[in-house]
N, C-alpha and C positions, 0 to 999 in steps of 0.2 A: 504493500500500500504506500502510495506516494505521500510524503510529508507535506502538510499545508503550510502556507506562510503564517508566521507568528508575529506578534508585536515587535519582537526583537529583530526579525528579518526586516520588517518595515522601517524600523529605526536605523538599521545598518544601511539600507538602501538610501534613506534620507541623508545619512552622513556622506555617502558616495556623491549624491547630488550636490550637497553643500561644498564638498571638496572640488567638484567640477566647476561650479559657477561662482563660488565665493570670491576667488582671486580676480575675477573679471567684473564683479558687481560692486565690490567694496574696496576703496583705495587703501585703507589701513591694512586689510588682509594682503593685498598685493605687495605692500612694502614690508610686511612682516610674515612672509610665507612660511618660514621655518617654524616660527612659534604657532602659527595657525594649524599647520599640518600636525605638529606635536600634540596640540590640544585635541584635534580630531582623532588622532591615533589613540590617545588616552580614553576618549569617549567611546570609541569603537570597542576597545578591549573591555572597558567597564560594562558597556551595554551587553556584549556577548555573554558576560558572566551571569546575566539574569535569565538566560534561556533555561527552560525547565529541564530537569534531569530526564524526564520521560522522552522528550524530543531528542535529547542528546544520545540517550541509550539506543533509541530507534535508529538514529542517523549513523551511529558508530557501532552497530550491532556486531560487525565483523572485526572491529578494532576498539574494544572497550576501554583500553588505556587512554584513548583520545578524549574521553569524557572529562578527565581531570586536567586536560590541557586547553580547555576553553575558558576564556576570561583571564583574570590575573593569576599567574603562577610564576614561580621563581625562574623556571627555564626561559620563559619569554622575557622577563625583566633582565636576566643576565645576557641574553642574546642581544637585546636592544642596547644595553650599556656597552658590551664588549665588541660586538661585531664590527662597528665602524672602525675600530682600532685594529682588531685581529685581522680583518680582511685587507688592511693596509690603506684604506681609503683616506682616513684623516692624517696619518703620518705622511703619506705621499703628498697630500695637499699642503701640509705644513712645510715639509722639506723642500718641495719644489717651489713653494712660495718664497722661501728664504733665498734659494739659489737664484731665482729669477729676479728677486728684489735687488740683490747685489750685482747680478750679471746683466741686467736689462740694457744698460748703456752699450756694453760689448755686443749684445745680440742685435741691437738696433743698427750699430755700425756695420755688422756683418750683413744684415738684411739690405742695407743701403748699397753695399758693394755688389751684392747678388742682383739687385734690381737694375744695376747699370748694364748688365749683360744678358739678363733673362727677362722676358716680358712678364708683367704682373699676372696676367691671366694664366700663363703656363705655370707659374709658381703656385697659384691657387689650386689649379687642377692637380698638380703633383702632391701638394700638401694634403688635400682632401683624400685622394686615393691612397697615398702611402700611409698616412695615419690610420685610415680605415682598415687596410689590410694588415698593417703591422700591429694593430691594437690587440690581436689575438696572441701576440708574443710579448709585447711590452706592457700589456694590460690597457683596458679602456681608460683607467684613471690617468696613467702617465700620458697616453695619447691626447686626452682632453686638456691636460695641463700644458703640453707642448703646443696644442692648437691655439689656445688663448694667447700665449706669449708670442707665437709667430704672427697671429693676426694683429696683435697690438703693435707689432713692428712694421706693419704694412701701411703704405700711404693710402688708406681707405677712409671714407666718411663713416660715421657711426652706423647708419642704416645698412650700408654694404657689409660692414663687419658683422652685424647681427645676422644678416641673411647667410653669409658665408659660414659663420659658426653653426647656425642651425642645420644647414645642409651637411656640414662636416660631422656634426654629432649623429646624424642619421647614418653616415658612412661608418663612423666608429662603432655605433651601436650594432650595426650589421656585422662588421668585420670581426668584432671581439668574440663572436660565438664560435669561430672556427677551431679553437682549441680550448681545453678546460682551463687554461691559464688566463684567458682574456677577461672573463667576468664571472660572477657567481652563477648566472643562469646556465652557462655552459658547463660549469663544474657540477652543478646539480643534475643536469641532463645526462652527463656521462655516468654519474653515480647511479642514477635511476635505471640506466640501460646497460650496466656492466655485466649483468647476468644473462642467461638465455632468454630469448633466442638471438639477441644482437651481440652480446659479449663486447660491448662498446669499449674501445681503447682510446688512446690519445688522439688519433686522427679520425675517429668515427664521424664526428660532426663535420669535419672538413670534407671527408669523402662524400657525405650525403647532402651537404648544403652549399658547397663551394660553387656549384653550378648556378645557384641563385644569388649568392653573396658577392662574388667577384664582379658580375655585370652590374649589380646594384651599386657597389662602391665606385666603379667607373662612371656610371650614370650620374652619381652625386658629384663627381669631379667635374663632369661636363656642365651640369646644372650650376655649380658654383662659379664656373667660368662665365656663364651667361649673366649671372648676377653681379659680376665684377665689372663695374663701369670704368670711368676715368679715374685716374689716381688723384687723390687729394694731397698735393705736395706738402701741405703743412701738417697732415694728420700724424705722422710719425713723431714729429717734434712735440706736438701737443700730448701724445701718449706718454712721452718721457716726463713731461712736466706734471702730468696728472697721475704718475705712478703711485701706487698705494704705499703708504708709510708702513714701517715695521709693525706697528700696532694693528694695522688693518690685515696684515698677513695672518696674525693669530686669531683675529675676530672672524676672518673668512673660514679658517679651519674649524672654529667652534660652530659656525653656522652650518657647515657641511656635516659635522657630527650630529647636530640636532636634526638636520634634514633626513639623514639616513636612519637615525633612531626613530623618527616619526614614521617613515615608510615601513619599517619593521613592525612597529606597533599597529599601523593600519592593516598590514597583511595579517597579523595575528588576530586582530579583532574581526576581520572579514572572513576568517576561516570557515565559519558556519555556513555563510551564504555561498562561498566558493564550493564547499563540499556538497551542499544540498542542491544547488542549481546548475553549476557549471559542468560537473563531472558526467552528467547523463546526456549532455547535448551532443548531437552529431558534429563531426569535425568541421563541416562546411559552415555551420552556425557558430561553433566555438571559435573559429578563426576570427569572426567579426566581434563576438562577445569579448574576445581578448583585447579589444581596444581599451578595456579598463586598465590595461597595463600603462596607459598614459598617466594614471595617478596612483597606481599600486605597484609594489615591488614585483618586478617580473620574475625574480628568482622564487618568490613565494608561490606565484601562480604556476611556475614550471614544476615545482615540487608537488603541487596538488594535482595537476592535470596529466603529467607525463606518466606513461605506464609501458612496460615491456610487452604488454598484450596488444598494444596498438600496432597497426601496419605502418610501414615506413612513410607512406604518404600522409597519414594522420600525424605522425611525429613532425614531419616537415611543416605541415600546416599550422600546428600548434605553435611551434617555435617561430616561424616566420610572422605569424600574427602578433606574437608578443614583441618580437624585435622591431617590427615596423612601427607599431603603435607606440612603442616606448619613446620614439622621437617626437611625438606630437605636442607634448606639454612638458614643462620644466621638471615635474616630479617623475617623469617616465623612466629616466635612467641616470646613472651617475655622471656621465659626460655632460648631460643637460644641466644638472645641478651645479657642477663645478664651473662650467662656462658661463651660465647665467649669473652666478655669484660674482665671478671675477670681472665680468663686463657690465654688471648692473642691468641685465636684461629683464624687463618686467614680464609678467605672465601674458599680458595682452600682446606685447611685442613678439614673444615667442609663438603664440598661437596664431598670429596673423599669417605666418608662413608655415609653421609646423603642422597645423591641422589640415589645411588643404593639400600640402605635400604628402602628409601621411595617408590621407584618404585616397589620393591618386595611386600611391604605391600599394596600398591595400587592395585596390581594385585590380591593378596589373598583376600582382603576385597571386591573387585569388584565382584569376583566369589561368595563370601559368601553372600553379601547383595542382589545381583540380581538373583542368580541362585541356591542357596541352600535353600530349604524350611525349614529353621530352624530359626524361629524368636521368640524364647522364650522371654517372658517379665517378669521382676521382678515387684513386687508390694509392695511398701512401703507407 
């Protein structure tokens, strides 16, 4: 018998709606996004704890220990507190921030010399493609930190910088999945599929997804070139004058810490509705439902949705839906969070390009994954 919606479910869906529209409707939320998401995460976890034991026992009849992991519990608290540090996100942001703070002038001089011999559009194309594909090795965190500093050294006006960064974050978000080193989503996917029948190893995701990912990164490079107009000769000098102070480097790292913690709490709080409603959906519909990855931690969704009992096309669809939609809004993935924080990009500014670009990519990949009989695999 299917479980019926409960008041807790309705409350959790209301939180999702608030998280989606709040930053666009209220200016204070937009300028304090980390604190807002943290509060929403706390509310989600607290509300989920009010679900009746009968509903939980029915939902987790085959996994009864999960009943004790709904609402507030020590494992969730420790994960939220420790994961941003253990996964290297906050340390990387802090260390890179310090390095770039002291080395910015040198980087800008180097960029100026490169611009004398290489056209700006070519540099943008190479940057977007190389950072996207290399993010699976250097991690999405390092790739996004490099992205922001490289863009800051380019003679571009603010709007062009924003557009290039958003497009590049789509590229990084796609490319990072190719190895389990790139991002938590790929690590969890390999872990979930390491047993029979797939026996997933280090290159499993590369072999199955590279046919989709590599063209995607190349397409993002070409698109970034299109958005790169005339160089603003004074922009690089202004970037140097407006470089963040040392205090801002630590404040930014703290904001990233709170941001990641908030997403982990949101994912934990939403576990009931994910398990109740998402796991029974056909893959063609789940692909589109996974657009919630724009505001929820995609690693949490991967852990909930992926199963070795799925066919390879289903696995590809689930992962591609999560990866693409993660670029649509700032909370969607770590590169977005880091880039928006360092360049002070607002939610509205991000969504202006991120949402339509994400929707176009979702449509194109949906047709490709489900209806075009071209599923070439690489073998490494």
